[in-house]
C-alpha positions, 0 to 999 in steps of 0.5 A, a space after each residue: 502546438 495545437 490547442 482545443 477548447 475545453 469544450 472541444 477537448 471534452 468531446 474527444 476525451 469524453 470527459 465533461 467540461 465540469 470533470 475537466 475542471 475538477 481534474 485541473 483542480 486536482 492537479 490530475 489534468 492540467 490544461 495547456 493553457 489558461 487565458 489569462 483574461 478569461 481564465 478559459 482553459 485550452 488543452 493540447 492534443 498530446 494531452 489525449 492520452 491521459 485524459 482517456 486513461 483517467 476517463 477508463 480508469 473512472 469507469 473502472 471506478 477507481 478513486 481520484 486519488 488512486 488515478 492520480 498515482 496511477 497516472 504518474 507511473 511508467 506504463 509496466 508500473 501502472 498496468 500493475 497497480 490497475 491490476 492490483 486495484 481490480 484484484 481488490 474489487 473483486 475480492 470485496 465484490 465476492 465478499 458482498 455477494 456471498 453476505 447478501 446470498 447468506 441474507 437472502 437464505 436467512 430472510 427466506 427461511 432457506 438457512 439453517 442458522 444452526 447447522 452450518 456457518 454462513 461465513 468461512 472463518 480465516 486466519 493468518 499464519 506468517 513467519 518473518 526473517 531479517 538479515 544485516 546483508 553483505 555489506 551494511 556494518 549493522 542491521 537497522 531494519 526492524 520487524 514485527 510479527 504478532 498476532 494480528 500485526 505485521 510490520 517492516 521499518 527500514 532505518 536510515 541515517 546514523 540513528 536508523 535502528 533507533 528510528 526504525 525501532 521506535 516506529 514499530 514500538 509506536 504501533 504494537 499496542 494495537 497487537 496487545 490490545 485486548 479488542 480493536 477500536 470500532 467506528 460504526 458496525 464493521 469497525 473499518 473507519 475506526 482501524 484505519 484511523 487507530 491505525 494512522 494515528 498509530 503511525 503519526 505517534 510513530 512519526 513523533 517518536 522518530 522526530 523526538 529521537 532526531 532532537 529537531 535537527 538535520 535536514 530532510 532525508 539526512 537527519 539523525 533519524 529517519 525510518 520507512 514503514 509498512 505494516 498490516 493489521 489483522 481485523 479478523 476478517 479484513 487487513 488494514 494497510 499503512 505505508 509510508 517510504 519504500 518498504 513494500 507490501 505484496 499480494 500473491 493471488 491465484 498465481 499473479 504478484 500484485 505490489 499493493 504499495 507505492 514507492 514514495 520516492 522522488 523519482 523512481 531511478 533515485 533512493 530519495 525519499 518523498 515521504 517518509 517518518 523523519 523530519 521535514 518528510 511528509 509523514 502521512 501514510 497511505 491507508 487501504 483495506 484489503 479483502 482476504 481470500 483463503 490461499 492469498 499470500 502477502 510479503 512485507 519487505 525492506 528495499 534490501 529485497 527488491 533492490 536485488 531480486 526482481 518481481 519475477 523471482 519474488 513470484 517464482 518463490 512465493 508461488 513455490 511455497 517459499 517463505 522469508 528465509 528463502 527471499 532472504 537467501 535469494 538476496 544474499 545470493 545477489 549480493 545483498 548491499 543492503 539489510 534484508 527484511 521479509 514477513 510472509 503472511 498466509 491466508 487460511 481457513 481457522 481450525 476448529 
């Protein structure tokens, strides 16, 4: 196997030696060999493809944590994740552009503030459906669709329904509170922090159900959890497990969560709300645009209905009932739960 010194590899990959050392520490791009005496790093020629992908994604501005996740995916899924990331960047850029234009107009005196609204007010309109499916003896999914909180939890194990119910119940206060927590002028950090705290509380509630017994993934209680929290201008997302969230924008469907499975081929979870599994959720902010459609669903939908058909149904305006019907038509061996939310201009 041909090996390159870190300096030579840096030149051909267009990554600096400093960056390569950082990516090694982060387990993003490990050297092929490290000299045991000098600690000097050597890289294989076959690692150039991954190195160049990392370099390109850094040029896009993608955070290192997301780059690590993308590099672990198959090419097709990686492409979809990159598309979803860029859709978020464009939405955030558009929002900042509009705000900048508003501020310029206001500060130069060209805007009559009393004459028109500076920014368009948006709202979420949503509907939900859950079904036992055609094989399972009971429905262990739990959904919630309130005024600002949407959540889907897919319970597993003998106490799966209790687990999914406890997880969703731990988040409901975010929907019922008079105001959302604020940290800073815009409050995004406070919202994400509150959402993470709620998910951790959900994990503690599920662990209490399990009674501290059972092995990872096989205990008496466990559940996935995917939730969207509407702040009035943005959507905060929390996700753990293999339920999913999708965004339909401009006719294109983007999966905005990653399945926390040990391998993409099996159903063994690496993260979930269950004893022995990582309880820390993925968190992110979504910048909504008018016309966006969001879908939260359990894997009872995605294991039977391909993304292409999900996209086709959502483009046609289908709601959760039609999505569940598609899963039932495909055999529905698992419980099926869907929440569809449309971003629209607020009335009045």
